C-alpha positions as MATLAB code, in Angstrom:
seq = 'XXXXXXXXXXXXXXXXXXXXXXXXXXXXXXXXXXXXXXXXXXXXXXXXXXXXXXXXXXXXXXXXXXXXXXXXXXXXXXXXXXXXXXXXXXXXXXXXXXXXXXXXXXXXXXXXXXXXXXXXXXXXXXXXXXXXXXXXXXXXXXXXXXXXXXXXXXXXXXXXXXXXXXXXXXXXXXXXXXXXXXXXXXXXXXXXXXXXXXXXXXXXXXXXXXXXXXXXXXXXXXXXXXXXXXXXXXXXXXXXXXXXXXXXXXXXXXXXXXXXXXXXXXXXXXXXXXXXXXXXXXXXXXXXXXXXXXXXXXXXXXXXXXXXXXXXXXXXXXXXXXXXXXXXXXXXXXXXXXXXXXXXXXXXXXXXXXXXXXXXXXXXXXXXXXXXXXXXXXXXXXXXXXXXXXXXXXXXXXXXXXXXXXXXXXXXXX';
ca = [
      14.451    4.035   -4.877;
      17.861    5.697   -6.118;
      15.514    8.651   -7.308;
      15.083    9.863   -3.856;
      18.532   10.253   -3.475;
      19.156   13.444   -4.962;
      18.697   15.776   -2.180;
      21.879   17.743   -1.942;
      21.441   18.775    1.689;
      19.261   18.077    4.520;
      18.092   19.586    8.134;
      16.608   17.958   11.235;
      13.833   19.861   12.785;
      14.270   19.925   16.501;
      16.972   21.220   18.980;
      20.872   21.447   17.766;
      19.601   19.398   14.067;
      21.053   15.905   15.442;
      21.491   13.899   12.457;
      23.944   10.867   13.865;
      23.166    7.835   12.353;
      22.196    6.187   15.592;
      18.933    8.353   16.238;
      18.504    7.859   12.219;
      18.616    4.158   12.657;
      16.356    4.144   15.365;
      13.889    6.516   13.726;
      13.965    3.997   10.503;
      13.012    0.849   12.692;
      10.211    2.457   14.331;
       8.601    3.704   11.268;
       9.103   -0.091    9.437;
       7.472   -1.026   12.757;
       4.662    1.122   11.640;
       4.828   -0.051    7.998;
       4.779   -3.430    9.345;
       1.548   -2.833   11.357;
      -0.106   -1.321    8.748;
       0.149   -4.560    6.649;
      -0.579   -6.925    9.247;
      -4.056   -4.962   10.594;
      -4.991   -4.761    7.261;
      -4.450   -8.531    6.111;
      -5.840   -9.739    9.178;
      -8.967   -8.050    8.197;
      -9.120   -9.291    4.347;
      -8.564  -12.757    5.397;
     -12.014  -12.747    7.214;
     -13.712  -10.969    4.252;
     -15.710  -14.090    3.271;
     -17.056  -15.106    7.089;
     -18.146  -11.162    7.151;
     -19.854  -11.215    3.962;
     -21.565  -14.595    5.002;
     -22.515  -12.969    8.121;
     -23.851  -10.213    6.613;
     -25.973  -11.598    3.704;
     -24.226   -9.521    1.113;
     -23.915  -10.224   -2.300;
     -20.984   -9.829   -4.451;
     -22.555   -6.079   -5.193;
     -23.566   -5.492   -1.998;
     -20.573   -6.522   -0.356;
     -18.685   -4.329   -3.355;
     -20.516   -1.253   -2.067;
     -19.688   -1.986    1.446;
     -15.983   -2.161    0.915;
     -16.444    1.252   -0.672;
     -16.692    2.393    2.582;
     -13.052    1.682    3.032;
     -12.377    4.011   -0.219;
     -14.461    6.795    0.910;
     -13.038    7.003    4.277;
      -9.295    7.056    3.002;
      -9.787    8.975    0.407;
     -11.238   11.961    2.254;
      -8.625   11.475    4.763;
      -6.042   11.629    2.360;
      -6.949   14.824    1.427;
      -6.620   16.379    5.329;
      -3.856   14.207    6.151;
      -1.131   16.574    4.728;
      -2.739   19.440    6.683;
      -2.701   17.434    9.638;
       1.189   16.700    9.397;
       1.624   20.867    8.242;
       0.172   21.641   11.842;
       1.335   18.596   14.163;
       4.186   17.030   12.867;
       4.086   13.467   10.286;
       5.075   11.417   13.635;
       2.036   12.288   15.332;
      -0.246   11.787   13.232;
       1.110    7.896   12.281;
       0.919    7.460   16.041;
      -2.572    8.361   16.632;
      -3.616    6.909   12.932;
      -1.733    3.694   14.227;
      -4.143    3.928   17.357;
      -7.194    4.653   15.512;
      -6.598    1.841   12.985;
      -6.242   -0.892   15.767;
      -9.412    0.018   17.172;
     -11.804    0.398   13.753;
     -10.761   -3.056   12.851;
     -12.546   -4.812   15.825;
     -15.862   -3.363   14.808;
     -16.841   -5.247   11.122;
     -17.565   -8.729   12.783;
     -20.074   -6.760   15.226;
     -22.540   -6.003   12.040;
     -25.235   -8.104   10.585;
     -26.196   -5.974    7.505;
     -23.974   -4.583    4.168;
     -25.308   -0.860    5.103;
     -23.836   -0.923    8.725;
     -20.557   -3.017    7.513;
     -20.435   -0.012    5.040;
     -20.825    2.396    7.672;
     -18.110    1.002    9.930;
     -15.488    0.545    7.283;
     -15.728    4.279    6.551;
     -13.968    4.697   10.156;
     -11.584    2.198    9.309;
     -11.094    3.572    6.046;
      -9.961    6.759    7.200;
      -7.790    5.359    9.849;
      -6.154    3.260    7.109;
      -5.845    6.419    4.598;
      -4.261    8.628    7.389;
      -1.530    5.907    8.290;
      -0.432    5.495    4.694;
      -0.279    8.729    3.907;
       1.618   10.075    7.325;
       4.227    7.128    7.523;
       5.061    7.691    3.961;
       5.349   11.358    4.240;
       7.395   10.184    7.578;
       9.669    7.847    5.169;
      10.124   10.367    2.681;
      12.088   12.858    4.827;
      14.125    9.943    6.464;
      15.107    8.775    3.146;
      16.058   12.472    2.082;
      18.384   12.804    5.399;
      19.938    9.480    5.071;
      20.593    9.639    1.291;
      20.153    6.231    0.766;
      17.862    4.036   -1.237;
      15.792    2.621    1.834;
      12.053    3.256    0.595;
      11.674   -0.100   -0.442;
      12.567   -1.443    2.863;
       9.377    0.343    4.111;
       7.291   -1.156    1.552;
       8.814   -4.462    2.275;
       7.970   -4.174    5.894;
       4.196   -3.596    4.839;
       4.310   -6.778    2.555;
       6.113   -8.779    5.140;
       3.184   -7.497    8.041;
       0.518   -8.739    5.486;
       1.887  -11.814    4.719;
       2.190  -12.680    8.595;
      -1.182  -11.258    9.261;
      -2.951  -13.265    6.243;
      -0.730  -16.422    7.429;
      -1.986  -15.685   10.999;
      -5.597  -15.907    9.787;
      -5.249  -18.199    7.402;
      -4.057  -20.749   10.565;
      -7.328  -19.618   12.934;
      -9.846  -19.240   10.266;
     -11.203  -22.978   11.019;
     -11.280  -22.195   14.849;
     -11.880  -18.601   15.733;
     -14.533  -16.021   15.186;
     -13.722  -13.214   12.928;
     -14.832  -11.197   16.392;
     -12.561  -13.359   18.445;
      -9.801  -12.908   15.629;
     -10.105   -9.112   15.280;
     -10.395   -8.461   18.601;
      -7.348   -9.867   19.213;
      -5.669   -7.724   16.344;
      -6.998   -4.735   18.175;
      -5.107   -5.757   21.042;
      -1.913   -6.378   18.936;
      -2.326   -3.340   17.254;
      -2.622   -1.105   20.556;
       0.290   -2.576   21.987;
       2.936   -2.006   19.059;
       1.757    1.547   18.890;
       2.217    1.975   22.284;
       5.688    0.367   22.095;
       6.980    2.213   19.026;
       4.901    5.584   18.888;
       6.737    7.123   21.923;
       9.943    7.334   19.980;
       8.295    9.011   17.038;
       6.621   11.375   19.643;
       9.905   12.457   21.018;
      11.769   12.852   17.598;
      10.319   15.769   14.938;
      10.712   14.272   11.464;
      13.910   15.041    9.895;
      12.955   17.515    6.671;
      15.003   17.804    3.577;
      16.355   21.530    3.156;
      14.198   21.793   -0.559;
      11.196   21.158    1.754;
      11.684   22.965    4.937;
      11.960   26.197    2.575;
       8.026   25.090    1.557;
       5.913   25.128    4.301;
       3.220   24.099    2.442;
       4.492   20.976    1.341;
       1.619   19.934   -0.271;
       0.924   16.961   -1.879;
      -0.219   18.308   -4.933;
       2.763   19.336   -7.309;
       2.427   23.106   -6.801;
       4.327   25.237   -8.734;
       5.246   22.823  -11.343;
       5.221   23.755  -15.289;
       2.501   21.914  -17.290;
       4.565   19.363  -18.760;
       5.913   18.121  -15.311;
       2.411   18.388  -13.397;
       1.290   15.885  -16.452;
       4.223   13.545  -15.800;
       3.819   13.434  -12.186;
       0.285   12.305  -12.832;
       1.468   10.045  -15.295;
       3.365    8.304  -12.762;
       0.459    8.239  -10.435;
      -1.538    6.426  -12.917;
       1.169    3.692  -12.996;
       0.678    3.514   -9.254;
      -2.847    3.086   -9.262;
      -2.876    0.735  -12.113;
      -0.707   -1.633  -10.090;
      -2.421   -0.805   -6.728;
      -5.254   -1.918   -7.708;
      -4.042   -4.925   -8.346;
      -2.830   -5.194   -4.406;
      -6.267   -4.257   -3.457;
      -8.442   -6.663   -5.312;
      -5.916   -9.447   -4.531;
      -6.726   -8.491   -1.125;
     -10.272   -8.269   -1.002;
     -11.298  -11.014   -3.202;
      -8.281  -13.559   -3.963;
      -9.277  -15.281   -0.867;
     -13.011  -15.379   -1.823;
     -12.306  -16.238   -5.588;
     -10.333  -19.453   -4.004;
     -12.822  -20.410   -1.662;
     -16.158  -19.748   -3.905;
     -14.998  -20.437   -7.255;
     -12.386  -22.933   -6.831;
     -13.634  -24.658   -3.458;
     -10.511  -24.407   -1.467;
     -10.553  -24.805    2.446;
     -10.918  -21.656    4.339;
      -7.311  -22.155    5.107;
      -5.824  -22.343    1.618;
      -8.189  -19.216    0.305;
      -6.398  -17.415    3.339;
      -2.858  -18.764    2.028;
      -3.859  -17.028   -1.292;
      -3.004  -13.264   -0.320;
      -0.146  -14.808    2.154;
       1.563  -16.192   -0.565;
       1.162  -12.930   -2.582;
       2.467  -11.151   -0.245;
       5.327  -13.250    0.628;
       6.000  -12.793   -3.353;
       5.460   -9.171   -2.805;
       7.943   -8.901    0.037;
      10.787  -10.744   -1.530;
      10.593   -8.560   -4.701;
      10.836   -5.673   -2.944;
      13.688   -6.844   -0.748;
      15.676   -7.065   -3.927;
      14.099   -3.727   -5.684;
      16.571   -1.802   -5.163;
      19.271   -4.449   -6.962;
      17.286   -5.328   -9.418;
      17.339   -1.131  -10.380;
      20.880   -0.844  -10.321;
      20.965   -3.793  -12.753;
      18.375   -3.342  -15.312;
      17.479    0.033  -14.494;
      14.244    1.553  -13.973;
      12.101    1.258  -16.902;
      13.420   -2.422  -17.999;
      12.293   -2.947  -14.342;
       8.596   -1.493  -14.433;
       7.993   -2.500  -17.696;
       9.105   -6.653  -17.063;
       7.266   -6.171  -13.752;
       3.965   -5.145  -15.339;
       3.910   -8.085  -17.612;
       4.871  -10.643  -15.614;
       1.986   -9.089  -13.234;
      -0.464   -9.608  -15.993;
       1.017  -12.813  -17.171;
       0.457  -14.122  -13.223;
      -2.891  -12.659  -12.437;
      -4.542  -14.313  -16.155;
      -2.793  -17.744  -14.641;
      -4.606  -16.746  -10.752;
      -8.274  -15.567  -12.195;
      -8.828  -18.150  -14.882;
      -6.656  -21.388  -13.506;
      -8.977  -24.624  -12.859;
      -7.334  -25.794   -9.782;
      -6.603  -23.730   -6.213;
      -2.905  -24.609   -6.404;
      -2.270  -23.478  -10.053;
      -4.035  -20.217   -9.124;
      -1.925  -19.748   -5.782;
       1.326  -20.032   -8.278;
      -0.487  -17.058  -10.578;
      -0.977  -14.841   -7.479;
       2.744  -15.212   -6.207;
       3.742  -14.581  -10.215;
       1.656  -11.557   -9.749;
       3.068  -10.557   -6.231;
       6.561  -10.763   -7.757;
       5.405   -8.461  -10.927;
       3.767   -5.578   -8.749;
       6.331   -5.763   -6.174;
       8.554   -2.462   -7.320;
       6.150   -1.013  -10.019;
       4.629    1.033   -7.063;
       7.956    2.829   -5.814;
       9.503    2.821   -9.077;
       6.472    5.461  -10.095;
       6.833    6.875   -6.814;
      10.146    7.564   -7.170;
      10.373    8.894  -10.302;
       7.806   11.482   -9.732;
       9.553   12.338   -6.338;
      12.626   12.882   -8.988;
      10.728   15.413  -10.551;
       8.557   17.509   -8.391;
      10.234   16.096   -4.589;
       8.002   15.192   -1.679;
       5.180   17.026   -2.817;
       5.506   14.602   -6.380;
       5.903   11.560   -3.919;
       2.526   12.197   -2.174;
       0.507   12.717   -4.970;
       1.700    9.656   -6.859;
       1.239    8.025   -3.513;
      -2.332    9.389   -3.351;
      -3.388    8.364   -6.670;
      -1.887    4.810   -5.813;
      -3.806    4.358   -3.040;
      -6.892    5.431   -4.211;
      -6.341    2.482   -7.388;
      -5.651    0.149   -4.072;
      -9.302    1.409   -2.161;
     -11.470    1.855   -5.629;
     -10.679   -1.384   -7.260;
     -12.301   -3.893   -4.703;
     -15.896   -2.053   -5.459;
     -15.393   -2.263   -8.786;
     -14.367   -5.910   -8.904;
     -17.717   -6.547   -6.693;
     -19.666   -4.823   -9.487;
     -18.350   -6.978  -12.282;
     -18.337   -9.985  -10.240;
     -22.235   -9.617  -10.300;
     -22.336   -8.318  -13.794;
     -19.966  -11.117  -15.320;
     -17.979  -13.290  -12.943;
     -15.391  -12.891  -10.209;
     -13.078  -15.020  -12.507;
     -13.697  -12.735  -15.127;
     -13.724   -9.376  -12.593;
     -10.261  -10.408  -12.102;
      -8.608  -10.461  -15.266;
      -8.412   -6.391  -14.842;
      -5.980   -6.898  -12.964;
      -4.032   -8.289  -15.654;
      -5.556   -5.745  -17.641;
      -4.099   -2.720  -15.685;
      -0.639   -4.495  -14.985;
      -0.009   -4.681  -18.891;
      -1.162   -1.000  -18.852;
       1.055    0.300  -16.646;
       4.037   -1.368  -18.519;
       2.708    0.077  -21.562;
       2.780    3.396  -20.036;
       6.003    3.112  -18.271;
       7.234    2.419  -21.731;
       5.959    5.498  -23.455;
       7.371    7.377  -20.280;
      10.639    5.918  -20.661;
      12.019    9.581  -21.821;
      10.349   11.372  -18.907;
      12.843   13.911  -17.707;
      14.367   12.759  -14.506;
      18.104   13.707  -13.314;
      20.515   11.610  -15.132;
      22.837   10.628  -12.168;
      20.264    9.002  -10.202;
      18.801    6.810  -12.821;
      20.371    3.579  -15.162;
      19.386    2.854  -18.059;
      15.724    4.319  -17.255;
];
């Protein structure tokens, strides 16, 4: 994410404007914990979706409508979280959202119909949307102050948390009920929030100088010219296309392995874990890839790789080939979202980052319901091929946008 390091000057809000590296390091650690917790809890929920589907007696389209509750709750919250962050600060909103997400994850196994499940998922989606906007806003502020490309490490923590959450879910899927599993995740989430939250609450978020001059800090790129706004939206669409794939893998990957390829519940849960592991590895090497190959080539290669991997994952005749396809898809998608957000941020600062991120998370949340409808109309394997189509589309858009105006000093070969 070198593009996020263009900030010339930075200041810290709070007494004395302390920018001591040890304080920033501890702040980075606390934020990383929340990114990991977010991925951990979300993965813990998604690996139990097949069991919740059976418990509620839902068809694929019924489940898709219920999952729309996550999308609706998140989208509504995302439009409000920016205002909450401006009023109360991104750190308190991150902590409160983490606690709410931990509590709401225990609710889905208490439901016995698709309608009630959808209503419960509104609350879960609201907490998920809130924590993602708040912690990304806090991370953008920290990146600007540190002047280092550390944003990929936060997203790697999310992926790592997802891998661990899915892995543990796979281990307990055969012997622990969804209710017991998700209630235990509530306890873990609250304990982690209680441990990491106080540090965020004691330390106001660092704010880049150019952002401090703009109190609105609206997620929409206000004040941009028409061309710049269109470019920000363009990279937001790239983020949406690739996040669609991540959401689809999270909510439907395990079901595809179990239902279509007759994999054991533990193997099915391992599908998302493998996908998350590949994404984690890709993001940990993201900065090196960007420095070596440049942003456009990294984006195009990633989209093409993800498209090929998802074609294999969705159409493979055996579970093991599908797992290989899921891993290749994770490697391909790993750095596209960060690159897209970075390009938007280079053009419009934190407002551009927030706008592209909101579009991206919208794709992650709206994709699963779309997969559900397509699965009912055609089949789940065919529905999952849309992930490959959109990944290829992201690569194509990225290539056509290669001459988009960004600061030359922070882009190599882009």
